[in-house]
C-alpha positions in Angstrom: -10.8 -97.1 18.7 -8.6 -96.1 21.6 -6.6 -93.9 19.2 -9.7 -92.2 18.2 -10.7 -91.5 21.7 -7.3 -90.1 22.5 -7.6 -87.7 19.5 -11.0 -86.7 20.7 -9.8 -86.0 24.2 -6.9 -83.8 22.8 -9.2 -81.5 20.8 -10.5 -79.4 23.7 -7.0 -78.9 25.0 -5.8 -77.6 21.7 -8.7 -75.3 21.3 -8.2 -74.0 24.8 -4.5 -73.3 24.1 -5.5 -71.3 20.9 -8.1 -69.3 22.8 -5.7 -68.6 25.7 -3.1 -67.2 23.3 -5.7 -64.9 21.7 -6.8 -63.5 25.0 -3.2 -63.0 26.2 -2.4 -61.1 22.9 -5.5 -58.9 23.3 -4.6 -58.1 26.9 -1.0 -57.3 25.9 -2.2 -54.8 23.2 -4.6 -53.1 25.6 -1.9 -52.8 28.2 0.5 -51.2 25.7 -2.2 -48.8 24.5 -3.0 -47.8 28.1 0.7 -47.2 28.8 1.1 -45.1 25.7 -2.0 -43.1 26.6 -0.6 -42.5 30.1 2.7 -41.3 28.8 1.0 -38.9 26.4 -1.3 -37.5 29.1 1.7 -37.1 31.5 3.7 -35.3 28.8 0.8 -32.9 28.2 0.6 -32.2 31.9 4.3 -31.8 32.5 5.1 -30.0 29.2 2.0 -27.9 28.1 2.1 -27.2 24.5 4.4 -30.0 23.6 1.6 -32.3 22.7 0.4 -29.9 20.0 2.4 -28.2 17.3 2.7 -24.5 17.7 0.7 -22.4 15.3 2.7 -20.1 13.1 1.9 -16.5 14.0 1.9 -13.9 11.3 3.9 -10.8 12.4 1.9 -7.5 12.3 2.4 -5.5 9.1 5.0 -2.8 9.1 5.9 0.2 6.9 4.0 3.2 5.7 0.6 1.3 5.1 0.7 0.1 8.7 1.5 3.6 10.0 -1.4 5.0 8.1 -3.7 2.3 9.2 -2.8 2.7 12.9 -3.5 6.4 12.7 -6.7 6.1 10.7 -8.3 3.6 13.0 -8.2 6.2 15.7 -10.7 8.3 13.7 -13.7 6.2 14.5 -16.4 8.4 16.0 -14.3 11.6 15.6 -16.1 14.4 13.7 -14.1 15.7 10.8 -13.9 19.1 12.5 -12.0 17.6 15.4 -9.9 15.2 13.4 -7.1 17.6 12.4 -4.4 16.3 14.9 -4.8 12.8 13.3 -5.4 13.6 9.7 -2.5 16.1 9.6 -0.1 13.2 10.7 -1.4 11.0 7.9 -1.1 13.9 5.4 2.5 14.4 6.4 3.4 10.7 6.1 1.8 10.5 2.6 3.3 13.8 1.3 6.8 12.9 2.6 6.6 9.5 1.0 5.4 10.8 -2.4 8.1 13.5 -2.4 10.8 10.9 -1.8 9.2 8.4 -4.3 9.0 11.0 -7.1 12.4 12.6 -6.5 14.1 10.8 -9.3 11.2 10.0 -11.6 8.5 11.8 -13.5 5.4 9.5 -13.0 2.2 9.7 -14.8 -1.1 10.4 -12.9 -1.9 6.7 -13.2 1.4 5.7 -11.6 0.9 8.2 -8.8 -2.6 6.9 -8.2 -1.3 3.3 -7.9 1.3 4.4 -5.5 -1.3 6.1 -3.3 -3.4 2.9 -3.5 -0.5 0.9 -2.0 -0.2 3.5 0.8 -3.9 3.0 1.8 -3.9 -0.8 1.1 -4.5 -1.8 4.7 -7.6 0.4 5.2 -10.9 -1.5 5.4 -14.5 -0.2 5.6 -15.5 2.1 7.0 -11.9 3.4 6.7 -11.0 4.3 3.1 -8.3 6.2 1.2 -9.5 7.0 -2.3 -6.8 8.5 -4.6 -7.7 11.2 -7.2 -4.9 12.4 -9.5 -4.6 14.6 -12.6 -1.8 15.8 -14.9 -1.6 18.9 -17.0 1.2 20.3 -19.2 1.9 24.0 -18.4 4.9 26.3 -19.0 7.1 23.5 -20.3 6.6 21.2 -17.4 4.2 18.5 -16.3 2.1 19.6 -13.3 0.9 16.6 -11.3 -1.9 16.8 -8.9 -1.9 14.0 -6.4 -4.9 14.0 -4.1 -6.9 11.6 -1.9 -10.1 11.5 0.1 -9.6 10.0 3.6 -13.0 8.8 5.0 -14.0 7.0 8.1 -17.8 7.3 7.7 -20.2 8.2 4.9 -20.1 11.8 6.2 -16.6 12.3 7.7 -14.2 12.9 4.8 -11.0 14.9 4.5 -9.5 15.9 1.2 -5.8 16.6 0.3 -4.4 17.9 -3.0 -0.6 18.1 -3.4 1.0 19.7 -6.5 4.2 18.4 -8.0 6.2 19.7 -10.9 8.0 17.3 -13.2 10.8 17.9 -15.8 14.0 16.2 -16.8 12.9 12.9 -15.3 12.6 14.3 -11.8 9.7 15.7 -9.8 9.6 18.1 -6.9 6.9 19.0 -4.3 5.5 22.5 -4.7 2.5 23.0 -2.5 -0.6 21.3 -0.9 -4.1 22.4 0.0 -7.2 20.9 1.6 -10.3 20.8 -0.4 -13.8 21.2 1.1 -14.4 18.5 3.8 -17.2 16.0 3.8 -17.0 15.5 0.0 -15.2 13.2 -2.5 -12.7 14.6 -5.0 -12.9 15.2 -8.8 -11.0 17.4 -11.3 -11.6 19.3 -14.5 -8.6 20.6 -16.3 -9.1 23.9 -18.1 -7.4 25.0 -21.3 -5.4 28.2 -21.5 -7.5 31.1 -22.6 -6.8 34.7 -21.5 -4.6 33.9 -18.5 -1.0 32.8 -18.0 -1.4 30.7 -14.9 -2.6 27.1 -14.9 -6.2 26.6 -13.8 -8.4 23.7 -12.9 -11.7 23.0 -11.2 -12.1 20.7 -8.2 -15.5 19.5 -7.2 -17.0 17.0 -4.9 -20.3 15.5 -3.7 -21.5 15.5 -0.2 -24.2 13.1 1.1 -26.4 13.5 4.1 -29.7 15.1 3.0 -32.6 14.1 0.7 -30.5 15.3 -2.2 -26.7 15.3 -2.6 -24.8 18.6 -2.6 -21.8 19.6 -4.5 -19.0 22.0 -3.8 -16.9 23.6 -6.6 -13.6 25.5 -6.4 -11.7 27.2 -9.3 -8.0 27.0 -8.5 -5.1 29.0 -10.0 -1.5 27.8 -9.9 1.3 30.1 -10.9 4.2 27.7 -10.5 4.7 28.3 -6.7 1.3 29.1 -5.2 -2.1 27.6 -5.4 -5.1 29.8 -4.6 -8.9 29.8 -5.0 -10.4 32.2 -7.5 -14.0 31.2 -7.1 -15.9 28.7 -5.0 -19.4 27.7 -4.0 -20.2 25.1 -1.3 -23.2 22.7 -0.7 -25.0 23.4 -3.9 -28.3 21.5 -3.4 -28.7 18.7 -5.9 -26.0 20.4 -8.0 -24.9 19.2 -11.4 -21.9 20.9 -13.2 -20.8 20.9 -16.8 -17.8 22.8 -18.3 -18.3 23.8 -22.0 -15.3 25.5 -23.4 -14.9 28.8 -21.4 -18.2 28.5 -19.6 -19.3 26.6 -16.4 -22.9 25.6 -16.2 -24.4 24.6 -12.8 -27.9 23.2 -12.5 -29.4 23.1 -9.0 -32.4 23.2 -6.7 -33.1 25.6 -3.8 -33.6 23.5 -0.7 -36.5 25.6 0.7 -38.3 25.5 -2.6 -37.8 21.7 -2.8 -39.2 21.1 0.7 -42.3 23.3 0.1 -43.0 21.6 -3.3 -42.7 18.1 -1.8 -45.1 19.1 0.9 -47.6 20.2 -1.7 -47.0 17.1 -3.8 -45.6 19.2 -6.7 -42.3 19.4 -8.6 -39.9 22.2 -7.5 -38.4 24.6 -10.0 -34.9 23.7 -11.1 -32.3 26.5 -11.8 -29.5 26.8 -14.2 -26.6 29.3 -13.7 -24.1 30.0 -16.4 -20.7 31.4 -15.6 -18.0 32.9 -17.8 -14.4 32.0 -17.1 -12.4 35.2 -16.9 -8.9 36.3 -15.9 -10.3 37.2 -12.5 -12.1 33.9 -12.0 -15.7 33.3 -12.9 -18.5 35.8 -13.7 -22.2 35.0 -13.6 -23.8 35.5 -17.0 -27.3 34.1 -16.4 -29.4 32.3 -13.9 -32.9 31.1 -14.9 -35.5 28.4 -14.2 -35.5 25.2 -16.2 -38.0 22.2 -16.2 -37.5 19.8 -13.3 
């Protein structure tokens, strides 16, 4: 009986010892945690940035695409008529690069377009550089037209067309011209008829009114020089087709269109047919057609 009482009296002491050890261990863990936190905070205060890993910074792009981008971004809000000091620098960079790139090769128009795409690869809306190229065999050599439309708004656009001559696996720069501003850029190669020079038509669309307008230029290339033989700008709602040795342009007259709309009527549409000649283009007929 006494033994039983002794065992009974020892139980609370044993439980107390177990509880005391648990409390001590918990307090030790909390103490260590608070010490570690204090050290971390002190390190952050004494050595800012050491507590967090440094983010890797991407170096700014370099090379020709970056040079073109840095110039083009200065065009924002600049009318195309005042943009010459900037666009001329971009034009020189592009032409110099293409001349060097093509010196020991005879690229196709597709390859030249891809090279131009890489030059303008950093431009983002509203900045854009849209390549337009063509190739035509003439006088025993491949003539390569490498052009682009540089735009910084829907209305502000500048066009460049450079001409290169390729033979024997090499190409050389010949000349450059600037097509009508405010438009995009398209080509129509012309076959050889009664002339010895190489001829092609460049046309582009301009937005900004109730109807788009087109501009058309007939160019002549004699192996050294590029000149305009015929041109017409801002043809209201113009549409052009080339059928053999004839150029057909359908169009509206803006004043007739405005008056017809005010009366709730359809305006007359016109069709002009031109004959390609040695001197350029000659008007054969201009008559009304159904709207």
